[in-house]
PQR file of N, CA, C, O and H, with PARSE charges and radii, in Angstrom:
ATOM      1  N   MET A   1      20.112 -13.830   1.304 -0.4000 1.5000
ATOM      2  CA  MET A   1      19.350 -15.038   1.465 -0.0000 2.0000
ATOM      3  C   MET A   1      20.046 -15.896   2.521  0.5500 1.7000
ATOM      4  O   MET A   1      21.267 -16.046   2.512 -0.5500 1.4000
ATOM      5  N   THR A   2      19.242 -16.457   3.434 -0.4000 1.5000
ATOM      6  CA  THR A   2      19.762 -17.248   4.537 -0.0000 2.0000
ATOM      7  C   THR A   2      18.951 -18.529   4.670  0.5500 1.7000
ATOM      8  O   THR A   2      17.728 -18.503   4.530 -0.5500 1.4000
ATOM      9  H   THR A   2      18.250 -16.335   3.442  0.4000 1.0000
ATOM     10  N   VAL A   3      19.616 -19.646   4.939 -0.4000 1.5000
ATOM     11  CA  VAL A   3      18.936 -20.905   5.219 -0.0000 2.0000
ATOM     12  C   VAL A   3      18.965 -21.112   6.724  0.5500 1.7000
ATOM     13  O   VAL A   3      20.017 -21.016   7.355 -0.5500 1.4000
ATOM     14  H   VAL A   3      20.609 -19.667   5.053  0.4000 1.0000
ATOM     15  N   ARG A   4      17.783 -21.401   7.298 -0.4000 1.5000
ATOM     16  CA  ARG A   4      17.681 -21.622   8.752 -0.0000 2.0000
ATOM     17  C   ARG A   4      16.974 -22.941   9.003  0.5500 1.7000
ATOM     18  O   ARG A   4      16.207 -23.427   8.171 -0.5500 1.4000
ATOM     19  H   ARG A   4      16.928 -21.479   6.784  0.4000 1.0000
ATOM     20  N   ARG A   5      17.248 -23.508  10.166 -0.4000 1.5000
ATOM     21  CA  ARG A   5      16.623 -24.752  10.594 -0.0000 2.0000
ATOM     22  C   ARG A   5      15.469 -24.418  11.531  0.5500 1.7000
ATOM     23  O   ARG A   5      15.499 -23.401  12.224 -0.5500 1.4000
ATOM     24  H   ARG A   5      17.870 -23.114  10.842  0.4000 1.0000
ATOM     25  N   GLY A   6      14.454 -25.275  11.549 -0.4000 1.5000
ATOM     26  CA  GLY A   6      13.329 -25.066  12.437 -0.0000 2.0000
ATOM     27  C   GLY A   6      12.627 -26.376  12.756  0.5500 1.7000
ATOM     28  O   GLY A   6      13.040 -27.447  12.310 -0.5500 1.4000
ATOM     29  H   GLY A   6      14.430 -26.101  10.986  0.4000 1.0000
ATOM     30  N   VAL A   7      11.558 -26.269  13.536 -0.4000 1.5000
ATOM     31  CA  VAL A   7      10.730 -27.422  13.886 -0.0000 2.0000
ATOM     32  C   VAL A   7       9.300 -27.099  13.475  0.5500 1.7000
ATOM     33  O   VAL A   7       8.753 -26.055  13.831 -0.5500 1.4000
ATOM     34  H   VAL A   7      11.223 -25.400  13.899  0.4000 1.0000
ATOM     35  N   LEU A   8       8.716 -28.006  12.727 -0.4000 1.5000
ATOM     36  CA  LEU A   8       7.348 -27.835  12.269 -0.0000 2.0000
ATOM     37  C   LEU A   8       6.385 -27.992  13.442  0.5500 1.7000
ATOM     38  O   LEU A   8       6.424 -29.002  14.144 -0.5500 1.4000
ATOM     39  H   LEU A   8       9.161 -28.854  12.438  0.4000 1.0000
ATOM     40  N   LYS A   9       5.530 -27.007  13.656 -0.4000 1.5000
ATOM     41  CA  LYS A   9       4.564 -27.064  14.754 -0.0000 2.0000
ATOM     42  C   LYS A   9       3.156 -27.362  14.257  0.5500 1.7000
ATOM     43  O   LYS A   9       2.379 -28.013  14.955 -0.5500 1.4000
ATOM     44  H   LYS A   9       5.499 -26.187  13.085  0.4000 1.0000
ATOM     45  N   ALA A  10       2.815 -26.890  13.044 -0.4000 1.5000
ATOM     46  CA  ALA A  10       1.489 -27.130  12.480 -0.0000 2.0000
ATOM     47  C   ALA A  10       1.560 -26.937  10.971  0.5500 1.7000
ATOM     48  O   ALA A  10       2.452 -26.262  10.456 -0.5500 1.4000
ATOM     49  H   ALA A  10       3.447 -26.362  12.476  0.4000 1.0000
ATOM     50  N   PHE A  11       0.591 -27.552  10.264 -0.4000 1.5000
ATOM     51  CA  PHE A  11       0.531 -27.440   8.811 -0.0000 2.0000
ATOM     52  C   PHE A  11      -0.906 -27.243   8.386  0.5500 1.7000
ATOM     53  O   PHE A  11      -1.800 -27.955   8.843 -0.5500 1.4000
ATOM     54  H   PHE A  11      -0.134 -28.100  10.682  0.4000 1.0000
ATOM     55  N   ASN A  12      -1.126 -26.279   7.514 -0.4000 1.5000
ATOM     56  CA  ASN A  12      -2.451 -26.006   6.956 -0.0000 2.0000
ATOM     57  C   ASN A  12      -2.429 -26.487   5.510  0.5500 1.7000
ATOM     58  O   ASN A  12      -1.862 -25.822   4.643 -0.5500 1.4000
ATOM     59  H   ASN A  12      -0.399 -25.701   7.144  0.4000 1.0000
ATOM     60  N   SER A  13      -3.046 -27.644   5.244 -0.4000 1.5000
ATOM     61  CA  SER A  13      -2.989 -28.231   3.907 -0.0000 2.0000
ATOM     62  C   SER A  13      -3.808 -27.445   2.893  0.5500 1.7000
ATOM     63  O   SER A  13      -3.510 -27.489   1.699 -0.5500 1.4000
ATOM     64  H   SER A  13      -3.507 -28.184   5.949  0.4000 1.0000
ATOM     65  N   GLY A  14      -4.824 -26.732   3.339 -0.4000 1.5000
ATOM     66  CA  GLY A  14      -5.640 -25.936   2.417 -0.0000 2.0000
ATOM     67  C   GLY A  14      -4.865 -24.763   1.842  0.5500 1.7000
ATOM     68  O   GLY A  14      -4.920 -24.502   0.641 -0.5500 1.4000
ATOM     69  H   GLY A  14      -5.066 -26.696   4.308  0.4000 1.0000
ATOM     70  N   ALA A  15      -4.148 -24.062   2.698 -0.4000 1.5000
ATOM     71  CA  ALA A  15      -3.369 -22.898   2.266 -0.0000 2.0000
ATOM     72  C   ALA A  15      -1.927 -23.270   1.939  0.5500 1.7000
ATOM     73  O   ALA A  15      -1.189 -22.451   1.391 -0.5500 1.4000
ATOM     74  H   ALA A  15      -4.104 -24.274   3.674  0.4000 1.0000
ATOM     75  N   TYR A  16      -1.519 -24.491   2.265 -0.4000 1.5000
ATOM     76  CA  TYR A  16      -0.143 -24.988   2.117 -0.0000 2.0000
ATOM     77  C   TYR A  16       0.843 -24.052   2.812  0.5500 1.7000
ATOM     78  O   TYR A  16       1.821 -23.584   2.229 -0.5500 1.4000
ATOM     79  H   TYR A  16      -2.119 -25.156   2.710  0.4000 1.0000
ATOM     80  N   THR A  17       0.538 -23.800   4.090 -0.4000 1.5000
ATOM     81  CA  THR A  17       1.396 -22.978   4.938 -0.0000 2.0000
ATOM     82  C   THR A  17       1.682 -23.735   6.236  0.5500 1.7000
ATOM     83  O   THR A  17       0.992 -24.693   6.581 -0.5500 1.4000
ATOM     84  H   THR A  17      -0.256 -24.180   4.564  0.4000 1.0000
ATOM     85  N   ALA A  18       2.714 -23.280   6.941 -0.4000 1.5000
ATOM     86  CA  ALA A  18       3.121 -23.956   8.169 -0.0000 2.0000
ATOM     87  C   ALA A  18       3.375 -22.956   9.284  0.5500 1.7000
ATOM     88  O   ALA A  18       3.640 -21.777   9.051 -0.5500 1.4000
ATOM     89  H   ALA A  18       3.275 -22.501   6.660  0.4000 1.0000
ATOM     90  N   THR A  19       3.284 -23.469  10.503 -0.4000 1.5000
ATOM     91  CA  THR A  19       3.746 -22.747  11.684 -0.0000 2.0000
ATOM     92  C   THR A  19       5.051 -23.406  12.083  0.5500 1.7000
ATOM     93  O   THR A  19       5.110 -24.622  12.268 -0.5500 1.4000
ATOM     94  H   THR A  19       3.068 -24.427  10.693  0.4000 1.0000
ATOM     95  N   VAL A  20       6.106 -22.598  12.217 -0.4000 1.5000
ATOM     96  CA  VAL A  20       7.449 -23.125  12.428 -0.0000 2.0000
ATOM     97  C   VAL A  20       8.120 -22.410  13.600  0.5500 1.7000
ATOM     98  O   VAL A  20       8.033 -21.189  13.729 -0.5500 1.4000
ATOM     99  H   VAL A  20       6.058 -21.610  12.066  0.4000 1.0000
ATOM    100  N   GLN A  21       8.780 -23.179  14.440 -0.4000 1.5000
ATOM    101  CA  GLN A  21       9.618 -22.618  15.495 -0.0000 2.0000
ATOM    102  C   GLN A  21      11.052 -22.614  14.968  0.5500 1.7000
ATOM    103  O   GLN A  21      11.616 -23.669  14.677 -0.5500 1.4000
ATOM    104  H   GLN A  21       8.850 -24.171  14.335  0.4000 1.0000
ATOM    105  N   VAL A  22      11.630 -21.435  14.849 -0.4000 1.5000
ATOM    106  CA  VAL A  22      12.992 -21.311  14.329 -0.0000 2.0000
ATOM    107  C   VAL A  22      13.972 -21.828  15.375  0.5500 1.7000
ATOM    108  O   VAL A  22      13.849 -21.500  16.555 -0.5500 1.4000
ATOM    109  H   VAL A  22      11.172 -20.578  15.085  0.4000 1.0000
ATOM    110  N   ALA A  23      14.936 -22.627  14.956 -0.4000 1.5000
ATOM    111  CA  ALA A  23      15.936 -23.188  15.866 -0.0000 2.0000
ATOM    112  C   ALA A  23      16.660 -22.073  16.607  0.5500 1.7000
ATOM    113  O   ALA A  23      17.071 -21.076  16.014 -0.5500 1.4000
ATOM    114  H   ALA A  23      15.037 -22.893  13.997  0.4000 1.0000
ATOM    115  N   GLY A  24      16.806 -22.260  17.909 -0.4000 1.5000
ATOM    116  CA  GLY A  24      17.481 -21.274  18.740 -0.0000 2.0000
ATOM    117  C   GLY A  24      16.551 -20.216  19.308  0.5500 1.7000
ATOM    118  O   GLY A  24      16.985 -19.338  20.054 -0.5500 1.4000
ATOM    119  H   GLY A  24      16.471 -23.070  18.391  0.4000 1.0000
ATOM    120  N   SER A  25      15.277 -20.296  18.958 -0.4000 1.5000
ATOM    121  CA  SER A  25      14.310 -19.313  19.437 -0.0000 2.0000
ATOM    122  C   SER A  25      13.135 -20.048  20.071  0.5500 1.7000
ATOM    123  O   SER A  25      12.247 -20.533  19.370 -0.5500 1.4000
ATOM    124  H   SER A  25      14.925 -21.008  18.352  0.4000 1.0000
ATOM    125  N   LEU A  26      13.135 -20.129  21.392 -0.4000 1.5000
ATOM    126  CA  LEU A  26      12.092 -20.883  22.088 -0.0000 2.0000
ATOM    127  C   LEU A  26      10.735 -20.200  22.065  0.5500 1.7000
ATOM    128  O   LEU A  26       9.707 -20.876  22.064 -0.5500 1.4000
ATOM    129  H   LEU A  26      13.857 -19.735  21.962  0.4000 1.0000
ATOM    130  N   ALA A  27      10.713 -18.886  22.048 -0.4000 1.5000
ATOM    131  CA  ALA A  27       9.455 -18.163  22.176 -0.0000 2.0000
ATOM    132  C   ALA A  27       8.856 -17.706  20.854  0.5500 1.7000
ATOM    133  O   ALA A  27       7.677 -17.355  20.805 -0.5500 1.4000
ATOM    134  H   ALA A  27      11.548 -18.336  22.049  0.4000 1.0000
ATOM    135  N   VAL A  28       9.641 -17.701  19.783 -0.4000 1.5000
ATOM    136  CA  VAL A  28       9.156 -17.153  18.518 -0.0000 2.0000
ATOM    137  C   VAL A  28       8.750 -18.271  17.567  0.5500 1.7000
ATOM    138  O   VAL A  28       9.553 -19.130  17.203 -0.5500 1.4000
ATOM    139  H   VAL A  28      10.599 -17.986  19.822  0.4000 1.0000
ATOM    140  N   TRP A  29       7.484 -18.232  17.177 -0.4000 1.5000
ATOM    141  CA  TRP A  29       6.976 -19.150  16.162 -0.0000 2.0000
ATOM    142  C   TRP A  29       6.509 -18.314  14.995  0.5500 1.7000
ATOM    143  O   TRP A  29       5.815 -17.316  15.186 -0.5500 1.4000
ATOM    144  H   TRP A  29       6.831 -17.534  17.472  0.4000 1.0000
ATOM    145  N   LEU A  30       6.877 -18.704  13.795 -0.4000 1.5000
ATOM    146  CA  LEU A  30       6.427 -18.014  12.590 -0.0000 2.0000
ATOM    147  C   LEU A  30       5.172 -18.720  12.082  0.5500 1.7000
ATOM    148  O   LEU A  30       5.146 -19.946  11.974 -0.5500 1.4000
ATOM    149  H   LEU A  30       7.440 -19.515  13.641  0.4000 1.0000
ATOM    150  N   THR A  31       4.145 -17.954  11.774 -0.4000 1.5000
ATOM    151  CA  THR A  31       2.898 -18.528  11.279 -0.0000 2.0000
ATOM    152  C   THR A  31       2.712 -18.196   9.803  0.5500 1.7000
ATOM    153  O   THR A  31       3.273 -17.224   9.296 -0.5500 1.4000
ATOM    154  H   THR A  31       4.166 -16.958  11.862  0.4000 1.0000
ATOM    155  N   ASP A  32       1.929 -19.007   9.132 -0.4000 1.5000
ATOM    156  CA  ASP A  32       1.591 -18.815   7.718 -0.0000 2.0000
ATOM    157  C   ASP A  32       2.811 -18.739   6.814  0.5500 1.7000
ATOM    158  O   ASP A  32       2.841 -17.956   5.865 -0.5500 1.4000
ATOM    159  H   ASP A  32       1.474 -19.796   9.544  0.4000 1.0000
ATOM    160  N   VAL A  33       3.823 -19.562   7.113 -0.4000 1.5000
ATOM    161  CA  VAL A  33       5.013 -19.629   6.268 -0.0000 2.0000
ATOM    162  C   VAL A  33       4.674 -20.511   5.063  0.5500 1.7000
ATOM    163  O   VAL A  33       4.268 -21.657   5.253 -0.5500 1.4000
ATOM    164  H   VAL A  33       3.798 -20.198   7.884  0.4000 1.0000
ATOM    165  N   PRO A  34       4.825 -20.018   3.840 -0.5600 1.5000
ATOM    166  CA  PRO A  34       4.541 -20.841   2.669  0.2800 2.0000
ATOM    167  C   PRO A  34       5.431 -22.090   2.647  0.5500 1.7000
ATOM    168  O   PRO A  34       6.580 -22.061   3.089 -0.5500 1.4000
ATOM    169  N   VAL A  35       4.873 -23.184   2.123 -0.4000 1.5000
ATOM    170  CA  VAL A  35       5.594 -24.455   2.018 -0.0000 2.0000
ATOM    171  C   VAL A  35       5.749 -24.785   0.534  0.5500 1.7000
ATOM    172  O   VAL A  35       4.800 -24.645  -0.237 -0.5500 1.4000
ATOM    173  H   VAL A  35       3.940 -23.208   1.765  0.4000 1.0000
ATOM    174  N   ALA A  36       6.939 -25.220   0.136 -0.4000 1.5000
ATOM    175  CA  ALA A  36       7.185 -25.615  -1.253 -0.0000 2.0000
ATOM    176  C   ALA A  36       6.214 -26.728  -1.634  0.5500 1.7000
ATOM    177  O   ALA A  36       6.038 -27.690  -0.886 -0.5500 1.4000
ATOM    178  H   ALA A  36       7.711 -25.334   0.763  0.4000 1.0000
ATOM    179  N   ARG A  37       5.592 -26.594  -2.788 -0.4000 1.5000
ATOM    180  CA  ARG A  37       4.572 -27.549  -3.228 -0.0000 2.0000
ATOM    181  C   ARG A  37       5.127 -28.919  -3.582  0.5500 1.7000
ATOM    182  O   ARG A  37       4.358 -29.868  -3.739 -0.5500 1.4000
ATOM    183  H   ARG A  37       5.735 -25.812  -3.396  0.4000 1.0000
ATOM    184  N   ASN A  38       6.434 -29.047  -3.712 -0.4000 1.5000
ATOM    185  CA  ASN A  38       7.002 -30.364  -4.007 -0.0000 2.0000
ATOM    186  C   ASN A  38       7.109 -31.234  -2.755  0.5500 1.7000
ATOM    187  O   ASN A  38       7.505 -32.396  -2.849 -0.5500 1.4000
ATOM    188  H   ASN A  38       7.059 -28.277  -3.585  0.4000 1.0000
ATOM    189  N   ILE A  39       6.763 -30.694  -1.588 -0.4000 1.5000
ATOM    190  CA  ILE A  39       6.752 -31.478  -0.345 -0.0000 2.0000
ATOM    191  C   ILE A  39       5.344 -32.029  -0.162  0.5500 1.7000
ATOM    192  O   ILE A  39       4.378 -31.270  -0.087 -0.5500 1.4000
ATOM    193  H   ILE A  39       6.442 -29.750  -1.512  0.4000 1.0000
ATOM    194  N   ALA A  40       5.232 -33.346  -0.092 -0.4000 1.5000
ATOM    195  CA  ALA A  40       3.921 -33.982   0.081 -0.0000 2.0000
ATOM    196  C   ALA A  40       3.316 -33.592   1.425  0.5500 1.7000
ATOM    197  O   ALA A  40       4.023 -33.519   2.430 -0.5500 1.4000
ATOM    198  H   ALA A  40       6.017 -33.963  -0.153  0.4000 1.0000
ATOM    199  N   SER A  41       2.012 -33.342   1.441 -0.4000 1.5000
ATOM    200  CA  SER A  41       1.358 -32.936   2.687 -0.0000 2.0000
ATOM    201  C   SER A  41       1.488 -34.008   3.759  0.5500 1.7000
ATOM    202  O   SER A  41       1.490 -33.686   4.947 -0.5500 1.4000
ATOM    203  H   SER A  41       1.438 -33.401   0.624  0.4000 1.0000
ATOM    204  N   ALA A  42       1.598 -35.276   3.370 -0.4000 1.5000
ATOM    205  CA  ALA A  42       1.760 -36.362   4.343 -0.0000 2.0000
ATOM    206  C   ALA A  42       3.091 -36.268   5.083  0.5500 1.7000
ATOM    207  O   ALA A  42       3.230 -36.826   6.172 -0.5500 1.4000
ATOM    208  H   ALA A  42       1.597 -35.538   2.405  0.4000 1.0000
ATOM    209  N   GLU A  43       4.064 -35.576   4.511 -0.4000 1.5000
ATOM    210  CA  GLU A  43       5.372 -35.402   5.142 -0.0000 2.0000
ATOM    211  C   GLU A  43       5.382 -34.272   6.172  0.5500 1.7000
ATOM    212  O   GLU A  43       6.320 -34.165   6.962 -0.5500 1.4000
ATOM    213  H   GLU A  43       3.951 -35.123   3.627  0.4000 1.0000
ATOM    214  N   MET A  44       4.364 -33.444   6.169 -0.4000 1.5000
ATOM    215  CA  MET A  44       4.316 -32.262   7.031 -0.0000 2.0000
ATOM    216  C   MET A  44       3.707 -32.622   8.384  0.5500 1.7000
ATOM    217  O   MET A  44       2.570 -32.262   8.687 -0.5500 1.4000
ATOM    218  H   MET A  44       3.602 -33.531   5.527  0.4000 1.0000
ATOM    219  N   VAL A  45       4.486 -33.336   9.185 -0.4000 1.5000
ATOM    220  CA  VAL A  45       4.043 -33.826  10.487 -0.0000 2.0000
ATOM    221  C   VAL A  45       4.673 -32.970  11.588  0.5500 1.7000
ATOM    222  O   VAL A  45       5.879 -32.719  11.581 -0.5500 1.4000
ATOM    223  H   VAL A  45       5.410 -33.628   8.939  0.4000 1.0000
ATOM    224  N   ALA A  46       3.843 -32.527  12.530 -0.4000 1.5000
ATOM    225  CA  ALA A  46       4.337 -31.705  13.641 -0.0000 2.0000
ATOM    226  C   ALA A  46       5.477 -32.424  14.361  0.5500 1.7000
ATOM    227  O   ALA A  46       5.411 -33.627  14.612 -0.5500 1.4000
ATOM    228  H   ALA A  46       2.863 -32.730  12.535  0.4000 1.0000
ATOM    229  N   GLY A  47       6.512 -31.670  14.684 -0.4000 1.5000
ATOM    230  CA  GLY A  47       7.673 -32.201  15.386 -0.0000 2.0000
ATOM    231  C   GLY A  47       8.844 -32.512  14.476  0.5500 1.7000
ATOM    232  O   GLY A  47       9.960 -32.717  14.955 -0.5500 1.4000
ATOM    233  H   GLY A  47       6.566 -30.693  14.481  0.4000 1.0000
ATOM    234  N   ARG A  48       8.613 -32.551  13.175 -0.4000 1.5000
ATOM    235  CA  ARG A  48       9.713 -32.816  12.247 -0.0000 2.0000
ATOM    236  C   ARG A  48      10.576 -31.581  12.081  0.5500 1.7000
ATOM    237  O   ARG A  48      10.099 -30.451  12.191 -0.5500 1.4000
ATOM    238  H   ARG A  48       7.707 -32.385  12.786  0.4000 1.0000
ATOM    239  N   SER A  49      11.844 -31.810  11.817 -0.4000 1.5000
ATOM    240  CA  SER A  49      12.747 -30.707  11.517 -0.0000 2.0000
ATOM    241  C   SER A  49      12.482 -30.228  10.098  0.5500 1.7000
ATOM    242  O   SER A  49      12.034 -30.989   9.241 -0.5500 1.4000
ATOM    243  H   SER A  49      12.231 -32.727  11.727  0.4000 1.0000
ATOM    244  N   CYS A  50      12.769 -28.954   9.869 -0.4000 1.5000
ATOM    245  CA  CYS A  50      12.564 -28.414   8.530 -0.0000 2.0000
ATOM    246  C   CYS A  50      13.664 -27.402   8.213  0.5500 1.7000
ATOM    247  O   CYS A  50      14.345 -26.892   9.102 -0.5500 1.4000
ATOM    248  H   CYS A  50      13.133 -28.336  10.565  0.4000 1.0000
ATOM    249  N   ALA A  51      13.811 -27.133   6.927 -0.4000 1.5000
ATOM    250  CA  ALA A  51      14.751 -26.125   6.451 -0.0000 2.0000
ATOM    251  C   ALA A  51      13.938 -25.019   5.795  0.5500 1.7000
ATOM    252  O   ALA A  51      12.985 -25.280   5.061 -0.5500 1.4000
ATOM    253  H   ALA A  51      13.258 -27.548   6.204  0.4000 1.0000
ATOM    254  N   MET A  52      14.332 -23.777   6.073 -0.4000 1.5000
ATOM    255  CA  MET A  52      13.636 -22.620   5.511 -0.0000 2.0000
ATOM    256  C   MET A  52      14.642 -21.694   4.859  0.5500 1.7000
ATOM    257  O   MET A  52      15.774 -21.556   5.323 -0.5500 1.4000
ATOM    258  H   MET A  52      15.107 -23.565   6.669  0.4000 1.0000
ATOM    259  N   ILE A  53      14.219 -21.068   3.787 -0.4000 1.5000
ATOM    260  CA  ILE A  53      15.009 -20.012   3.173 -0.0000 2.0000
ATOM    261  C   ILE A  53      14.356 -18.688   3.536  0.5500 1.7000
ATOM    262  O   ILE A  53      13.151 -18.502   3.361 -0.5500 1.4000
ATOM    263  H   ILE A  53      13.300 -21.181   3.409  0.4000 1.0000
ATOM    264  N   PHE A  54      15.177 -17.769   4.047 -0.4000 1.5000
ATOM    265  CA  PHE A  54      14.740 -16.398   4.304 -0.0000 2.0000
ATOM    266  C   PHE A  54      15.352 -15.530   3.212  0.5500 1.7000
ATOM    267  O   PHE A  54      16.571 -15.373   3.148 -0.5500 1.4000
ATOM    268  H   PHE A  54      16.155 -17.921   4.189  0.4000 1.0000
ATOM    269  N   PHE A  55      14.515 -14.973   2.361 -0.4000 1.5000
ATOM    270  CA  PHE A  55      15.024 -14.132   1.273 -0.0000 2.0000
ATOM    271  C   PHE A  55      15.453 -12.768   1.799  0.5500 1.7000
ATOM    272  O   PHE A  55      16.365 -12.142   1.258 -0.5500 1.4000
ATOM    273  H   PHE A  55      13.525 -15.100   2.413  0.4000 1.0000
ATOM    274  N   ASP A  56      14.782 -12.310   2.867 -0.4000 1.5000
ATOM    275  CA  ASP A  56      15.106 -11.044   3.517 -0.0000 2.0000
ATOM    276  C   ASP A  56      15.041 -11.306   5.011  0.5500 1.7000
ATOM    277  O   ASP A  56      13.962 -11.242   5.600 -0.5500 1.4000
ATOM    278  H   ASP A  56      14.041 -12.819   3.306  0.4000 1.0000
ATOM    279  N   GLU A  57      16.184 -11.603   5.641 -0.4000 1.5000
ATOM    280  CA  GLU A  57      16.198 -12.077   7.028 -0.0000 2.0000
ATOM    281  C   GLU A  57      15.484 -11.155   8.019  0.5500 1.7000
ATOM    282  O   GLU A  57      14.806 -11.673   8.907 -0.5500 1.4000
ATOM    283  H   GLU A  57      17.060 -11.655   5.162  0.4000 1.0000
ATOM    284  N   PRO A  58      15.585  -9.849   7.931 -0.5600 1.5000
ATOM    285  CA  PRO A  58      14.851  -9.020   8.885  0.2800 2.0000
ATOM    286  C   PRO A  58      13.325  -9.108   8.728  0.5500 1.7000
ATOM    287  O   PRO A  58      12.582  -8.680   9.611 -0.5500 1.4000
ATOM    288  N   ASN A  59      12.869  -9.661   7.609 -0.4000 1.5000
ATOM    289  CA  ASN A  59      11.433  -9.786   7.345 -0.0000 2.0000
ATOM    290  C   ASN A  59      11.040 -11.261   7.353  0.5500 1.7000
ATOM    291  O   ASN A  59      11.147 -11.920   6.319 -0.5500 1.4000
ATOM    292  H   ASN A  59      13.472 -10.009   6.892  0.4000 1.0000
ATOM    293  N   PRO A  60      10.586 -11.802   8.493 -0.5600 1.5000
ATOM    294  CA  PRO A  60      10.276 -13.227   8.576  0.2800 2.0000
ATOM    295  C   PRO A  60       9.101 -13.646   7.693  0.5500 1.7000
ATOM    296  O   PRO A  60       8.895 -14.839   7.471 -0.5500 1.4000
ATOM    297  N   GLU A  61       8.331 -12.686   7.187 -0.4000 1.5000
ATOM    298  CA  GLU A  61       7.232 -13.025   6.291 -0.0000 2.0000
ATOM    299  C   GLU A  61       7.726 -13.367   4.894  0.5500 1.7000
ATOM    300  O   GLU A  61       6.949 -13.840   4.065 -0.5500 1.4000
ATOM    301  H   GLU A  61       8.498 -11.717   7.367  0.4000 1.0000
ATOM    302  N   ASP A  62       8.999 -13.136   4.622 -0.4000 1.5000
ATOM    303  CA  ASP A  62       9.585 -13.414   3.316 -0.0000 2.0000
ATOM    304  C   ASP A  62      10.427 -14.687   3.399  0.5500 1.7000
ATOM    305  O   ASP A  62      11.627 -14.673   3.127 -0.5500 1.4000
ATOM    306  H   ASP A  62       9.630 -12.751   5.296  0.4000 1.0000
ATOM    307  N   ALA A  63       9.767 -15.796   3.784 -0.4000 1.5000
ATOM    308  CA  ALA A  63      10.452 -17.069   3.966 -0.0000 2.0000
ATOM    309  C   ALA A  63       9.624 -18.172   3.301  0.5500 1.7000
ATOM    310  O   ALA A  63       8.455 -17.968   2.973 -0.5500 1.4000
ATOM    311  H   ALA A  63       8.792 -15.808   4.004  0.4000 1.0000
ATOM    312  N   VAL A  64      10.238 -19.335   3.106 -0.4000 1.5000
ATOM    313  CA  VAL A  64       9.543 -20.495   2.575 -0.0000 2.0000
ATOM    314  C   VAL A  64      10.172 -21.762   3.153  0.5500 1.7000
ATOM    315  O   VAL A  64      11.393 -21.842   3.288 -0.5500 1.4000
ATOM    316  H   VAL A  64      11.187 -19.500   3.372  0.4000 1.0000
ATOM    317  N   VAL A  65       9.349 -22.747   3.492 -0.4000 1.5000
ATOM    318  CA  VAL A  65       9.828 -24.056   3.945 -0.0000 2.0000
ATOM    319  C   VAL A  65      10.213 -24.833   2.696  0.5500 1.7000
ATOM    320  O   VAL A  65       9.390 -25.006   1.796 -0.5500 1.4000
ATOM    321  H   VAL A  65       8.357 -22.682   3.382  0.4000 1.0000
ATOM    322  N   ILE A  66      11.465 -25.307   2.629 -0.4000 1.5000
ATOM    323  CA  ILE A  66      11.928 -25.995   1.430 -0.0000 2.0000
ATOM    324  C   ILE A  66      12.158 -27.489   1.635  0.5500 1.7000
ATOM    325  O   ILE A  66      12.290 -28.225   0.657 -0.5500 1.4000
ATOM    326  H   ILE A  66      12.134 -25.166   3.359  0.4000 1.0000
ATOM    327  N   ALA A  67      12.209 -27.957   2.897 -0.4000 1.5000
ATOM    328  CA  ALA A  67      12.454 -29.374   3.153 -0.0000 2.0000
ATOM    329  C   ALA A  67      12.016 -29.731   4.561  0.5500 1.7000
ATOM    330  O   ALA A  67      12.027 -28.894   5.464 -0.5500 1.4000
ATOM    331  H   ALA A  67      12.102 -27.358   3.691  0.4000 1.0000
ATOM    332  N   VAL A  68      11.627 -31.000   4.733 -0.4000 1.5000
ATOM    333  CA  VAL A  68      11.393 -31.566   6.071 -0.0000 2.0000
ATOM    334  C   VAL A  68      12.233 -32.831   6.179  0.5500 1.7000
ATOM    335  O   VAL A  68      12.476 -33.513   5.184 -0.5500 1.4000
ATOM    336  H   VAL A  68      11.619 -31.680   4.000  0.4000 1.0000
ATOM    337  N   TYR A  69      12.669 -33.132   7.379 -0.4000 1.5000
ATOM    338  CA  TYR A  69      13.520 -34.307   7.577 -0.0000 2.0000
ATOM    339  C   TYR A  69      13.391 -34.812   8.997  0.5500 1.7000
ATOM    340  O   TYR A  69      12.845 -34.132   9.865 -0.5500 1.4000
ATOM    341  H   TYR A  69      12.471 -32.578   8.188  0.4000 1.0000
ATOM    342  N   VAL A  70      13.899 -36.016   9.226 -0.4000 1.5000
ATOM    343  CA  VAL A  70      13.897 -36.741  10.498 -0.0000 2.0000
ATOM    344  C   VAL A  70      12.524 -36.962  10.958  0.5500 1.7000
ATOM    345  O   VAL A  70      12.316 -37.558  12.015 -0.5500 1.4000
ATOM    346  H   VAL A  70      14.343 -36.569   8.521  0.4000 1.0000
TER
END
């Protein structure tokens, strides 16, 4: 399990998923990343920093956004 930093690019409130640019990777954006339900949708603003947990780092589909900040 690995914790990584990223930047929120978009949020889908219906599916409660996000598009995230992982820190250090300018060209790679992860889409449809599940977002923890304890984060209010009003907090999911594009451009905010976020923290993600990768349960299986080689598999980016096995991640979840656990926090947003700044």
